[in-house]
N, C-alpha and C positions, 0 to 999 in steps of 0.2 A: 646327234654329236657332231657340230661342226666341223666336215673335212671325212668323215666317214661315208662317202660317197658311192666305194665300192669295196666294202668291208669282207677280207677274205675269208673263205671256210676254213675252219681246223682242220691244220694239215698242210695246208696250202704253205710252199715258201713265199717270203718275202719279194717282193722286188728291188731288188736293191738299188739296181741301175736305177729308177725310179727315184726311189727315196734318194739317194746320193744328190741327182739333180734336184729336186725339190729344199732340201737344204742348203745346197748349194743356191738357189735362187733366194732362200731365205737368207742365209747369210750377208748377201752382196745387198740385199733391202736394206738390212740394216746397215751396213754401212752407210750406205748413202742417204738413210732418212739423218746417222750421226753426223758425215760429214758435212751435209746440205745445213742442220742444224748450229752447228758450228761456226760455220762460214757465213750463218744470216747474223749471228749474233758478231760476232767479230764486225760486221759491218753496219751494225744498225747501237753498236754500244761501243765502250770502252774496254777493250777485251782484256788486257790485261791487269786494270785498277779498278775494274764491274764498274757496273752502272749503278746510281746512287741509291736506285732500290734496293740494289744488292747489300750494297755497304749496309745500310740502312737494316736491314732486315741481318744480317752480320751482329749488328750494332745493338739490338733488339735482343738477340738470342745472347751473348755476352754477356749485358748485363743484368738480363733475367737471373744467369746463373742457377745452380742446382746445390744441393746439401751434398757432404761428402760422399755420400753412400749412391747418391744422381752419377756423381762424378766416376765414380770408378765401373759405373754401370757403361758409361758413355765409352771412356778408355776401352771396355770389353765388347762390348758390340761390333763393332768391326771386323771382330774374329769370323762372326756367322756370315760376313760377307766378303771376303775374298779368296782366291784360288788355293791361298796359300794352307787356308785348314780345309775348307770346301771341297775342290778337286780329288786331295783325297779321300775323304769321306763321301765323294760323289762313287769314285774308283770303287770303294770297300763294296758298297750298296750293290752298285751294278753286277761287280762277281758273285753276292749271294743272288741275288738275282736270274741272272746265267745259269750257277750252278747248281743252287738249292730249287729255286722257283722255275729254271727250265725257263725264263720270262727273256728270250734276247732280245725282243722289242724294247722293252720296257731299260733293259741293261744300257742298250747302245744308243736309246736317246738320253738318259742322265749323263753319258759320257760325253757326248754330241753339244747336248747345253751345256755343259760347264766347262769345256774347251773351246768354244765359238766364243763364249762369252770374254772368259782367258785371250783370245786371241784380238777379239776386236777393241778391247782398251788400249793395251798398249801401243799397237799401232797408230790409233789416233791421235792419242797422247804424244806421239815422235812427232807424226805430219802437222799437229794443230797448234803444237808446246804452248801452252796456258799456263801464264804465271800464276801460281798458289796467291790466295791472300796474305797479303804480308799486314793485314788490320793488329791482329793479336797475336800471341805466341802461338808457332803451329805444333800441338800434342799426338800423341799418340801415332798410327801407320798411314803413311803415305810414302810416295815417291813418285819418281819423274814430275813429268807436267801435270795438269789439273785438268784437262777435259780431258775425256768427260769421266763422271764417279762411274769408277767400276764398281765400285758396293753396289749403286743405284742399278748399273747394268745385271749383274750377276744376281743380284737377289731378288729382283721382281721376270726373271726369266727363270732359275732355280727352284725357287720355293712355289711357285704361280705353278711351274712344269709339274714338282711333285704333289699342289695340292690338285691338278687335273685329273694326274693317275688315280688319286684315292677316291675323287668322286666317280668317276669312271670304272674303277675295279671294283671297289666298295659301296658307293653311295655315300660317302662321306662327305659334309661340309663343313666343316669347323677346320680342317685344315686349309682354308680359304681366310677363316678369320687368324692362324695364328701365321700366314703368308705376310698377309699386311700387317700385321704388328712387327716381324720382321723385318720388313720392310721399312715402313716410318720407321722403327728406332735406328736402321742404318744411315737415313737419312738427317736425321735430327742429330745423330753423334755425327757425321762428318760436317755438318755445319758449325753445332757448340764446339768441336774440334778446331774450327780455325781453317780446315785442311780444303774445301771449296767454297766454291762463290755458289751460290743458289742455281743460275744457267749452266751450272756443271753435270747437276742432278738433274735436271730435267732432260738435259741430253743425254745422260745415263739411264732416264726412264723409259725416253723414245727409244731408243738401240732395244734395251730389255726385253720392252714389249713387240715389237718387230720382230724381234731371235724369237719370243715367245710365240706367238701366233705362228708365226711359218713352221715353225720345228713342229708344233703341236698337229698342225693342219696335214704337214708329212707323216712325223710317226704313228697319229691317230688310224691312219688308212692302214696301218700292219699290223696292229693291236689285234689279236685272234679273233674271231667272230663269236665264238661260247663265252666270250665275258657273260655273268651273268646280266641280261638288262632288267632283272629283278633287284638285281642290287642297287638299282637306280630310281627303283619306286620307295617310296614311303610305306612302312612295315605295316601291315593291318591291324588295327584294335581289334580287340578278344570282342567276342558276338556278346552286346547288351551294352557295351561301351557308347 
């Protein structure tokens, strides 16, 4: 697994100081990527009114529309990508992992990924202060400025972190499909509801991917080495099959 250069042996205490430094570097990298992408878009495009292709994309999505049930799904989808709901859930799962499963490494990782996503988003919104689209009435969940998309940042970082954990611990691959579905649903809902420019989404994804990779490489090092390698191997077929 990427990042596991010197795995700890079972019973070793994690090097929290080294972990904190690596997570800090991941945070700085995510911050730099987000600010840099925003500044680039501001220089080459129309920051507050959107580039022509962005307006065209929102028009196509608006004109296409959805049936009533689809509209309800779009209004509900953002709740899977906001820290209003996901941060309390992450904390609850972290407490379970820590107190019941005795996996402090996984518990801390979930909280760090969630809190990091939460803090990256509003600070960049305040500094770059991009107006939200005004092409159509905005609906659903939206606050502050438009860039970056906090839903994109959180969903790609948190849900793919969970998918990677389950793959490493259990050998499961289906969580990656679930994570991709949640990310895609959130992206489309934010555009459908008229609350983000497409470049807000791209910026959020870049921030989330940077945060995901950086934190995974840092925390993967402190995962117990007794995690079964067999869980990563395909199940053997019975003899004669």
